[in-house]
C-alpha positions in Angstrom: 5.8 16.1 9.5 5.1 17.8 6.2 5.7 21.2 5.2 3.3 23.0 2.8 4.2 24.2 -0.6 1.2 27.1 -0.6 1.0 28.8 2.7 2.4 32.3 3.4 5.0 32.1 6.1 8.6 33.7 7.3 10.0 30.3 7.6 11.5 28.8 4.4 13.4 25.3 4.5 14.0 22.6 2.3 12.6 19.0 2.2 14.7 16.6 4.1 14.2 14.2 1.4 14.0 15.7 -2.0 15.3 19.4 -1.4 12.0 21.5 -2.4 11.9 24.8 -1.1 8.9 24.9 1.4 6.9 27.4 3.3 6.1 26.4 7.2 2.8 27.2 8.5 1.7 27.1 12.0 -1.6 26.3 11.5 -2.1 22.5 12.2 -4.9 20.5 12.9 -4.4 18.7 16.3 -6.4 15.8 15.2 -4.6 15.0 12.1 -3.5 11.4 12.0 -1.5 11.7 9.0 0.3 14.0 6.7 0.1 16.7 9.4 1.9 20.1 8.9 5.2 20.5 10.4 5.4 22.5 13.8 8.6 23.8 13.2 11.2 24.5 10.5 12.1 20.8 9.6 9.8 17.9 7.9 9.2 16.8 4.3 7.3 18.3 1.2 3.6 16.9 0.6 4.8 14.5 -1.9 7.6 12.9 0.1 5.3 12.8 2.9 2.6 10.9 1.1 5.6 8.6 0.0 6.9 8.0 3.7 3.3 7.3 4.8 2.9 4.6 2.0 6.4 2.9 2.8 5.3 2.8 6.7 1.9 1.5 6.0 1.4 -2.3 5.7 0.3 -4.0 3.6 0.7 -1.1 0.9 4.3 -1.0 1.4 4.6 -4.6 0.6 2.6 -4.3 -2.5 4.6 -1.3 -3.7 7.9 -2.8 -2.9 6.8 -5.8 -5.2 5.4 -3.9 -8.1 6.9 -0.5 -8.0 5.1 2.8 -7.5 3.5 3.1 -11.5 0.2 2.2 -9.9 0.1 5.5 -8.0 -0.8 7.1 -11.3 -4.2 5.5 -11.6 -6.9 7.7 -11.0 -8.8 5.0 -8.8 -5.7 4.5 -6.5 -5.7 8.6 -6.3 -9.3 8.5 -5.4 -8.9 5.8 -2.6 -5.9 7.6 -1.0 -8.3 10.7 -1.0 -10.9 8.4 1.3 -7.9 7.6 3.2 -6.5 11.3 3.9 -10.2 12.1 4.8 -10.7 9.3 7.1 -7.3 10.2 8.8 -8.3 13.8 8.6 -4.9 14.9 7.2 -3.7 18.2 7.2 -2.5 18.1 3.3 -5.2 18.4 0.9 -5.6 15.9 -1.9 -4.8 18.5 -5.0 -1.4 19.2 -3.3 -0.2 16.0 -4.2 2.0 15.5 -7.2 1.8 11.8 -8.0 3.8 12.2 -10.9 6.6 13.7 -8.6 6.3 11.0 -6.1 6.9 8.2 -8.8 9.9 10.3 -10.3 11.3 10.6 -6.9 10.7 7.3 -5.8 14.1 6.2 -5.3 15.4 9.0 -3.4 16.7 8.0 0.1 14.6 9.2 3.1 16.4 10.5 6.1 15.2 7.5 8.5 14.6 4.0 7.9 11.1 2.1 8.1 10.4 0.5 11.5 7.8 -2.1 12.8 5.0 -0.5 14.6 1.1 -0.3 14.8 0.5 0.1 11.4 3.3 -1.7 10.0 4.8 -5.0 11.0 7.8 -4.8 8.3 11.1 -3.6 8.7 13.4 -1.6 6.1 15.5 -5.0 5.9 12.2 -7.1 5.0 10.8 -4.4 2.5 14.3 -4.0 0.8 14.6 -7.8 0.2 11.2 -8.0 -0.8 12.0 -5.1 -3.4 15.2 -7.3 -4.3 13.3 -10.3 -5.1 15.0 -12.1 -1.9 11.9 -12.4 0.0 8.6 -13.1 -0.9 6.3 -10.6 -0.2 2.2 -11.5 -0.9 1.6 -14.7 -2.8 0.4 -14.2 -6.2 -1.6 -17.6 -5.7 -5.3 -17.3 -7.0 -7.3 -19.8 -5.8 -9.3 -21.8 -8.4 -13.2 -21.4 -7.9 -15.0 -23.5 -5.6 -16.4 -26.2 -8.1 -19.1 -27.4 -5.4 -20.2 -23.6 -4.7 -19.7 -24.2 -0.6 -21.6 -27.7 -0.5 -19.7 -30.0 2.0 -21.3 -33.3 1.2 -21.0 -35.1 -2.1 -23.9 -37.1 -3.0 -23.4 -37.9 -6.8 -20.7 -39.3 -9.0 -20.9 -36.1 -11.0 -20.0 -34.1 -7.9 -16.8 -36.2 -7.5 -15.7 -35.4 -11.3 -16.1 -31.8 -10.6 -13.7 -32.1 -7.6 -11.2 -34.3 -9.9 -12.2 -35.0 -13.7 -12.9 -38.8 -14.0 -12.7 -39.4 -10.0 -16.6 -40.3 -10.0 -16.6 -42.4 -13.1 -13.4 -44.0 -11.7 -15.3 -45.0 -8.4 -18.8 -45.7 -10.2 -16.8 -48.6 -12.3 -15.3 -49.8 -8.9 -18.6 -50.1 -7.5 -20.2 -51.9 -10.4 -17.5 -54.6 -10.4 -18.4 -55.8 -6.9 
């Protein structure tokens, strides 16, 4: 749940995470699947709500646990998140998000732990272990390009050489000896 910084309201609260003052609004989108406005005097500011969504959504939570939040400052990452917000019919608007503040407040604790669920198979413990380097997240292995471009039948010695340099030449020599 997120309170909004810009709405006019009688109710003013503090963000449960960073402490920023918020005005709570009663206008909500019942179809919002992410970054919903608070329905009462509780919740997170939009920046903390974005961070909470990121840390509870797989695989982005694993990527951020491995690399940290600096990539969130990149405009193309922010644009992609705007598309996610649109798809999720978010109550929050993209221009309300202060990405620099999200990065600055990255290490502040949340009032609740990450729990495995439909959008995230990882627990808080697993994410913490990845962040601390005690557990491997995503592999950094990048496969080599396929030298045969998907071909499944080898018909020449040169194709064997593409798979393993010199293999075709060795086979050719062995066959000539017999």
